[in-house]
C-alpha positions as CSV (number, residue, x, y, z in Angstrom):
1,X,187.6,203.2,64.3
2,X,189.2,199.7,64.7
3,X,189.3,197.4,61.6
4,X,189.0,194.5,64.1
5,X,185.3,195.2,63.9
6,X,184.9,195.5,60.2
7,X,182.0,193.0,60.2
8,X,179.7,194.7,62.7
9,X,180.2,198.0,61.3
10,X,181.1,197.7,57.8
11,X,180.1,200.2,55.3
12,X,178.6,199.0,52.1
13,X,181.2,198.5,49.5
14,X,180.6,199.8,45.8
15,X,179.5,196.7,44.4
16,X,177.0,196.0,47.5
17,X,175.8,199.6,47.3
18,X,174.8,199.0,43.7
19,X,173.0,195.7,44.6
20,X,171.6,196.5,48.0
21,X,168.8,198.6,46.8
22,X,168.2,197.3,43.3
23,X,166.0,194.5,44.2
24,X,168.1,191.4,44.8
25,X,165.4,188.6,46.2
26,X,162.6,190.8,44.8
27,X,161.1,187.5,43.5
28,X,160.1,187.1,47.3
29,X,161.0,183.7,48.9
30,X,162.3,180.8,46.9
31,X,160.3,177.5,46.8
32,X,161.0,175.8,49.9
33,X,162.7,172.4,50.3
34,X,160.6,170.3,52.5
35,X,162.9,167.2,52.0
36,X,164.2,165.6,55.3
37,X,167.8,166.3,55.6
38,X,169.1,169.9,54.4
39,X,172.4,171.4,53.7
40,X,172.8,174.9,54.5
41,X,175.6,177.5,53.8
42,X,176.7,180.3,56.1
43,X,179.0,183.2,55.3
44,X,180.7,185.4,58.1
45,X,182.9,188.5,58.3
46,X,185.2,187.0,60.9
47,X,187.6,188.8,63.1
48,X,190.0,186.0,63.0
49,X,190.4,182.3,63.8
50,X,188.8,182.6,67.2
51,X,185.5,183.8,65.8
52,X,185.6,181.5,62.6
53,X,186.2,178.4,65.0
54,X,183.4,179.4,67.4
55,X,180.8,179.7,64.7
56,X,182.1,176.6,63.0
57,X,181.6,174.6,66.4
58,X,178.0,176.1,66.9
59,X,177.1,174.9,63.4
60,X,178.5,171.5,64.0
61,X,176.6,171.1,67.4
62,X,173.4,172.2,65.4
63,X,174.0,169.8,62.6
64,X,174.6,166.8,65.0
65,X,171.5,167.5,66.6
66,X,169.2,167.9,63.8
67,X,170.7,165.6,61.1
68,X,171.2,168.5,58.6
69,X,174.7,169.7,57.6
70,X,176.2,173.2,57.6
71,X,179.1,174.8,55.7
72,X,180.7,177.9,57.3
73,X,182.8,180.3,55.1
74,X,184.7,183.0,56.3
75,X,184.8,185.7,53.7
76,X,187.8,187.4,52.7
77,X,185.6,190.6,51.9
78,X,182.1,190.0,52.9
79,X,180.6,193.2,51.2
80,X,182.2,192.1,47.8
81,X,181.4,188.2,48.2
82,X,177.9,188.6,49.4
83,X,177.1,191.2,46.9
84,X,178.4,189.0,44.2
85,X,176.3,186.0,45.5
86,X,173.4,188.1,45.8
87,X,173.7,189.4,42.1
88,X,174.1,185.9,41.0
89,X,171.0,184.8,42.7
90,X,172.7,182.0,44.9
91,X,173.3,183.7,48.2
92,X,174.3,181.6,51.2
93,X,171.4,180.8,53.4
94,X,172.6,182.7,56.5
95,X,175.0,185.4,56.8
96,X,176.4,188.5,58.7
97,X,174.6,191.8,58.2
98,X,176.0,194.9,59.9
99,X,173.8,197.5,61.5
100,X,175.4,200.1,58.8
101,X,174.3,198.0,55.7
102,X,171.2,196.3,57.0
103,X,168.7,199.0,55.5
104,X,170.2,198.7,52.1
105,X,169.6,194.8,52.2
106,X,166.1,195.1,53.7
107,X,165.0,197.7,50.9
108,X,166.3,195.5,48.2
109,X,164.1,192.6,49.6
110,X,167.2,190.5,49.9
111,X,166.4,189.4,53.4
112,X,163.8,187.2,54.8
113,X,161.9,188.5,57.8
114,X,161.8,186.0,60.6
115,X,162.0,188.0,63.8
116,X,158.3,187.4,64.7
117,X,159.2,183.7,64.9
118,X,161.6,184.3,67.9
119,X,159.6,183.8,71.2
120,X,162.4,185.8,72.8
121,X,162.5,188.7,70.5
122,X,161.9,191.1,73.5
123,X,165.1,189.9,75.0
124,X,166.9,192.0,72.7
125,X,167.1,195.6,73.6
126,X,164.9,198.3,72.1
127,X,167.9,199.8,70.3
128,X,169.1,196.5,68.7
129,X,165.4,195.6,67.5
130,X,165.3,198.9,65.8
131,X,168.7,198.8,64.2
132,X,167.2,195.4,62.4
133,X,163.7,196.5,61.7
134,X,162.4,197.8,58.5
135,X,159.0,199.1,57.7
136,X,157.8,198.3,61.3
137,X,158.9,194.7,61.2
138,X,161.6,193.1,63.1
139,X,163.8,191.2,60.1
140,X,166.9,189.4,61.7
141,X,168.2,188.5,65.0
142,X,171.2,190.5,66.3
143,X,174.0,188.1,66.6
144,X,175.9,190.1,69.4
145,X,176.5,193.9,70.2
146,X,179.3,196.2,71.1
147,X,179.4,199.4,72.7
148,X,181.9,202.1,73.4
149,X,183.6,203.1,76.9
150,X,186.7,204.8,78.1
151,X,190.1,203.0,78.5
152,X,192.8,204.4,80.5
153,X,196.5,203.3,80.8
154,X,196.9,202.7,84.5
155,X,200.7,203.0,84.6
156,X,200.5,206.5,83.1
157,X,197.5,207.3,85.4
158,X,199.6,206.5,88.4
159,X,202.7,208.3,87.0
160,X,200.7,211.4,86.6
161,X,199.7,211.2,90.4
162,X,195.9,210.4,89.4
163,X,194.0,208.0,91.5
164,X,190.7,206.2,91.1
165,X,188.9,209.5,92.4
166,X,190.0,211.2,89.4
167,X,188.5,208.9,86.9
168,X,186.4,211.6,84.7
169,X,182.6,211.4,85.2
170,X,181.9,214.8,83.2
171,X,183.2,216.6,80.2
172,X,185.2,219.0,82.2
173,X,187.0,216.3,84.3
174,X,187.7,214.5,81.1
175,X,189.4,217.7,79.6
176,X,191.2,218.2,82.8
177,X,192.8,214.8,83.0
178,X,193.5,214.6,79.1
179,X,195.5,217.8,79.5
180,X,197.3,216.6,82.5
181,X,198.2,213.1,80.8
182,X,199.4,214.9,77.5
183,X,203.1,215.5,77.2
184,X,205.7,215.8,74.2
185,X,205.4,211.9,73.6
186,X,201.9,211.1,74.9
187,X,198.4,212.3,74.1
188,X,195.9,212.5,76.7
189,X,193.0,211.3,74.6
190,X,193.0,209.4,71.1
191,X,189.7,209.0,69.4
192,X,188.9,208.1,65.8
193,X,187.7,211.0,63.6
194,X,184.3,209.4,62.8
195,X,180.7,209.9,63.9
196,X,180.9,206.3,65.1
197,X,183.1,207.3,68.0
198,X,182.8,211.0,68.2
199,X,179.0,210.8,68.2
200,X,179.2,209.7,72.0
201,X,179.5,213.5,72.6
202,X,176.4,214.2,70.5
203,X,174.4,211.8,72.6
204,X,175.8,212.8,75.9
205,X,174.8,216.6,75.0
206,X,171.4,215.4,73.9
207,X,171.7,215.3,70.2
208,X,171.9,213.0,67.4
209,X,171.8,212.9,63.5
210,X,168.2,212.0,63.2
211,X,165.2,212.0,65.0
212,X,164.4,208.5,66.9
213,X,162.1,207.2,64.0
214,X,164.7,208.3,61.5
215,X,162.0,210.4,59.8
216,X,163.9,213.7,60.0
217,X,167.4,215.1,60.3
218,X,168.3,216.8,63.7
219,X,172.0,217.1,62.8
220,X,172.0,220.9,63.1
221,X,170.7,221.0,66.7
222,X,172.3,223.2,69.5
223,X,173.1,220.1,71.3
224,X,175.2,218.7,68.3
225,X,176.9,222.0,68.1
226,X,177.8,222.1,71.7
227,X,179.3,218.7,71.5
228,X,181.6,219.4,68.5
229,X,182.5,222.6,70.0
230,X,183.8,220.7,73.0
231,X,185.8,218.1,70.8
232,X,187.2,221.2,68.9
233,X,188.4,222.6,72.1
234,X,190.0,219.4,73.1
235,X,191.7,219.3,69.6
236,X,192.9,222.7,69.6
237,X,194.4,222.3,73.0
238,X,196.3,219.1,71.9
239,X,194.7,217.1,74.6
240,X,192.8,215.1,72.0
241,X,194.1,213.8,68.7
242,X,193.1,211.6,66.0
243,X,194.8,208.1,65.4
244,X,196.8,209.4,62.4
245,X,198.3,212.4,64.2
246,X,200.1,210.0,66.5
247,X,201.0,207.4,63.4
248,X,198.6,204.7,64.6
249,X,195.8,203.2,62.7
250,X,193.1,203.2,65.5
251,X,192.6,204.2,69.1
252,X,193.7,200.7,70.6
253,X,197.0,200.7,68.8
254,X,197.5,204.2,70.2
255,X,196.7,203.0,73.6
256,X,198.9,199.7,73.3
257,X,201.9,201.6,71.9
258,X,201.7,204.1,74.8
259,X,201.0,206.9,72.5
260,X,197.7,207.7,74.1
261,X,196.9,207.6,77.8
262,X,193.2,207.4,77.0
263,X,191.1,206.2,74.2
264,X,187.5,205.6,73.4
265,X,186.9,202.3,71.7
266,X,184.6,199.3,71.9
267,X,184.7,196.0,73.5
268,X,186.9,194.4,70.5
269,X,189.7,196.5,72.3
270,X,190.0,193.8,74.9
271,X,191.0,190.9,72.5
272,X,193.6,193.2,70.7
273,X,195.1,194.4,73.8
274,X,195.5,190.8,75.1
275,X,196.8,189.6,71.9
276,X,199.1,192.3,70.7
277,X,200.1,194.5,73.9
278,X,199.7,192.0,76.8
279,X,202.2,193.9,78.9
280,X,200.2,197.2,78.8
281,X,197.9,197.6,81.7
282,X,194.6,199.4,81.2
283,X,191.2,200.0,82.9
284,X,187.8,200.4,81.2
285,X,185.6,202.9,82.4
286,X,182.1,204.3,81.6
287,X,182.2,207.2,79.4
288,X,181.6,210.7,81.1
289,X,178.2,212.2,81.2
290,X,177.3,215.3,79.3
291,X,174.8,218.0,80.1
292,X,172.0,215.6,79.0
293,X,173.5,212.5,81.0
294,X,175.0,209.3,79.9
295,X,175.5,208.3,76.2
296,X,177.4,205.9,74.4
297,X,177.0,204.2,70.7
298,X,176.0,200.5,70.1
299,X,177.1,198.5,67.2
300,X,176.0,195.0,66.0
301,X,175.6,192.4,63.4
302,X,172.3,190.5,62.6
303,X,172.1,186.7,61.5
304,X,170.5,187.6,58.1
305,X,168.6,185.0,56.3
306,X,168.3,185.1,52.5
307,X,165.0,185.6,51.0
308,X,166.0,183.3,48.1
309,X,167.3,180.5,50.5
310,X,165.2,177.3,50.0
311,X,165.8,176.2,53.7
312,X,163.8,179.1,55.6
313,X,162.7,176.6,58.5
314,X,166.0,175.0,58.8
315,X,167.7,178.5,58.6
316,X,165.5,180.0,61.6
317,X,166.2,176.9,63.5
318,X,170.0,177.4,63.2
319,X,169.7,181.1,64.3
320,X,167.9,180.1,67.2
321,X,170.9,177.7,68.3
322,X,173.1,180.7,67.5
323,X,171.2,183.1,69.7
324,X,170.4,180.7,72.7
325,X,171.9,182.3,75.8
326,X,174.7,179.7,76.6
327,X,175.8,179.8,72.9
328,X,176.0,183.7,73.1
329,X,178.2,183.4,76.2
330,X,180.3,180.9,74.7
331,X,180.7,183.3,71.5
332,X,181.4,186.2,73.8
333,X,184.1,184.3,75.6
334,X,185.7,183.1,72.2
335,X,186.2,186.4,70.6
336,X,185.3,189.4,72.9
337,X,181.7,190.5,71.9
338,X,178.9,191.3,74.0
339,X,175.7,188.9,74.1
340,X,172.9,190.6,72.3
341,X,170.2,188.8,74.7
342,X,169.7,190.9,77.7
343,X,169.0,187.9,80.0
344,X,172.6,187.0,79.2
345,X,174.3,190.5,80.0
346,X,174.2,190.0,83.7
347,X,176.1,186.6,83.6
348,X,178.5,188.1,81.0
349,X,179.1,190.8,83.5
350,X,179.7,188.6,86.4
351,X,182.2,186.3,84.3
352,X,184.2,189.4,82.9
353,X,183.9,192.2,85.6
354,X,186.7,194.1,83.8
355,X,184.3,194.6,80.9
356,X,181.2,195.8,82.9
357,X,181.1,199.3,81.5
358,X,181.0,197.9,78.0
359,X,178.0,195.4,79.1
360,X,176.3,198.4,81.1
361,X,176.4,200.8,78.0
362,X,174.2,198.3,76.0
363,X,171.0,199.4,78.0
364,X,171.2,203.1,76.7
365,X,173.5,202.9,73.7
366,X,172.6,204.7,70.4
367,X,172.5,202.6,67.3
368,X,173.9,203.8,64.1
369,X,171.8,205.4,61.5
370,X,170.3,202.7,59.3
371,X,168.7,204.4,56.5
372,X,169.2,203.0,52.9
373,X,171.2,205.4,50.9
374,X,173.0,206.8,54.0
375,X,176.5,205.7,53.5
376,X,177.8,208.7,51.4
377,X,176.2,211.1,53.7
378,X,177.8,209.6,56.8
379,X,181.2,209.2,54.7
380,X,181.2,212.8,54.1
381,X,180.3,213.6,57.5
382,X,183.5,211.7,58.7
383,X,185.7,213.3,56.1
384,X,184.4,216.8,57.7
385,X,185.0,215.6,61.2
386,X,188.5,214.8,60.4
387,X,189.0,218.7,59.6
388,X,187.2,219.6,63.0
389,X,190.0,221.4,64.5
390,X,190.1,224.3,61.9
391,X,186.5,224.1,60.9
392,X,183.1,225.5,62.3
393,X,181.0,222.9,63.8
394,X,177.9,224.7,62.7
395,X,179.2,224.5,59.3
396,X,179.7,220.8,59.4
397,X,176.5,220.2,61.0
398,X,174.5,222.2,58.6
399,X,176.1,220.4,55.7
400,X,175.2,216.8,57.3
401,X,171.8,218.2,57.9
402,X,171.3,219.3,54.0
403,X,173.1,216.1,52.9
404,X,170.7,213.9,55.1
405,X,167.7,215.6,54.1
406,X,168.3,215.4,50.6
407,X,168.9,211.4,51.1
408,X,165.7,211.3,53.0
409,X,163.9,213.1,50.4
410,X,165.1,210.6,47.8
411,X,164.0,207.7,49.7
412,X,167.5,206.3,49.7
């Protein structure tokens, strides 16, 4: 998985894990500041200057309109710095919370629940609302979203004698073109060895790690076995490799350095290709369907508000400004994310038609597992997936089932 989306899909660091569920903010909300002008602090995990500058500009516009002031800080290590500030009892007022770490914060009562204060809360998809809900309450507004799609090197595609009619729409077609595009120097398909990308095949087969309510594990289902068996077949054929096997760090690098003819990546790919590999032509396509139909994964970050902030009313006002449709479209144009609000997606697709496959995926994308205490469970699953080529899919999934059930039983 691309490190460029470290903020949306970051895993809880060791320090944060210790604190996420230890009751940070357990004294409930701080006494609220009812004075006139207020100063807010915002901490983000930025992908680069474009994102940092865009958030600072939006914050400055809100400050000018309201008469308040805002300081935006781009953390060098969001998990660590946020964990330290929460532990010290002086967190930023507003901060990024990835969907993979959200449940740990929510369980620790670190987050102020404000979702019901948003009149447009239903403008976020069900998947996004679920990713940021805890104990039945919509906690924080999704900042943006990212989905996965298939990206193909157009020059390699044409050189292999393939046309638009050959764009794969099914698993057998994907296997066929991946094998055709594979040579001594190029691998047909390069995908990260993580459930955050290989999980698309589980969804397309009709499976997933948990049931929809995340109350029970469903990892060892026949659908998931079918999915990993297909991936293993591609690995054994050499038509699919992991980034490390082609001396790259992620699928986008493999595509950009032309060691891969295809990759499965998210919309963060577009910015990386434009800045790092501007001469490499590629096209983004919807992922092929499996036996159960379409399937992709969705990743997001929310605007968390600290329970211990003394400025909740102003915090919510700032988040409303950040999640206004025009502002979300500005963010999307600045650093390549998809708007989190459904009403903004049509305008996004019209403005960026090359990214339509990413935008369309939001309507059916599967969000990550958002259960407290699941970081180690999923990390072990990723470790097992790295060895899938020589392992038994049933054994891998049985282990995931066992580990996940134990974590559910312990309450995280």
